[in-house]
C-alpha positions as CSV (number, residue, x, y, z in Angstrom):
1,X,-20.5,12.1,7.0
2,X,-17.4,10.9,8.7
3,X,-18.2,10.4,12.4
4,X,-15.4,8.5,14.1
5,X,-11.8,9.9,14.3
6,X,-10.8,6.5,12.8
7,X,-12.9,7.2,9.7
8,X,-11.3,10.7,9.3
9,X,-7.8,9.2,9.7
10,X,-8.7,6.5,7.2
11,X,-9.9,9.0,4.7
12,X,-6.6,10.9,5.1
13,X,-4.5,7.7,4.6
14,X,-6.5,6.8,1.5
15,X,-6.2,10.4,0.1
16,X,-2.5,10.5,0.7
17,X,-2.0,7.1,-0.8
18,X,-4.1,7.8,-3.9
19,X,-2.2,11.1,-4.4
20,X,1.0,9.1,-4.8
21,X,-0.7,6.5,-7.1
22,X,0.2,3.8,-4.6
23,X,-1.9,0.6,-4.2
24,X,-2.9,-0.5,-0.8
25,X,-0.3,-3.3,-1.2
26,X,2.4,-0.8,-2.1
27,X,1.6,1.4,1.0
28,X,1.5,-1.8,3.2
29,X,5.0,-2.7,2.0
30,X,6.3,0.7,3.0
31,X,4.8,0.6,6.5
32,X,5.0,-3.2,7.1
33,X,1.3,-3.9,7.0
34,X,-0.7,-6.2,4.9
35,X,-3.1,-5.0,2.2
36,X,-6.1,-6.2,4.1
37,X,-4.9,-4.2,7.1
38,X,-4.4,-1.0,5.0
39,X,-8.0,-1.5,3.7
40,X,-9.3,-1.9,7.2
41,X,-7.5,1.3,8.3
42,X,-8.9,3.2,5.3
43,X,-12.4,2.1,6.2
44,X,-12.0,3.2,9.8
45,X,-12.3,-0.3,11.0
46,X,-9.1,-0.3,13.0
47,X,-7.2,2.4,14.9
48,X,-3.6,3.4,14.0
49,X,-1.1,2.9,16.8
50,X,1.4,5.7,17.5
51,X,4.4,3.9,15.9
52,X,2.4,3.2,12.8
53,X,1.2,6.8,12.7
54,X,4.7,8.1,12.8
55,X,5.7,5.7,10.0
56,X,2.7,6.8,7.8
57,X,3.7,10.4,8.3
58,X,7.3,9.5,7.3
59,X,6.4,7.6,4.1
60,X,3.9,10.4,3.1
61,X,6.6,13.0,3.8
62,X,4.4,15.0,6.2
63,X,5.1,16.2,9.7
64,X,2.8,15.0,12.3
65,X,1.4,18.4,13.0
66,X,0.5,18.9,9.3
67,X,-1.1,15.5,9.2
68,X,-3.3,16.4,12.2
69,X,-4.2,19.7,10.6
70,X,-5.3,17.9,7.4
71,X,-7.4,15.4,9.4
72,X,-9.0,18.3,11.3
73,X,-9.8,19.8,7.9
74,X,-11.5,16.6,6.8
75,X,-13.6,16.7,10.0
76,X,-14.5,20.3,9.3
77,X,-15.6,19.5,5.7
78,X,-17.6,16.5,6.9
79,X,-19.2,18.7,9.6
80,X,-20.2,21.3,7.0
81,X,-21.9,18.7,4.7
């Protein structure tokens, strides 16, 4: 079960990245973060700042409102498990 908001956001980042077939390094290049930092975000080990959040939404081609809705859906699915 995903407890912390950071874990749900990390799951969303990982899912979006994998849907595109990108490595963590490839995503990091697109958002100016290192591969270890992408891994940390995906694990929920670090919070995403607002500027980086906007950049992630941009590279994934998702509006911020849609991204939040998807993250809430992850929360709902985790809560139902």
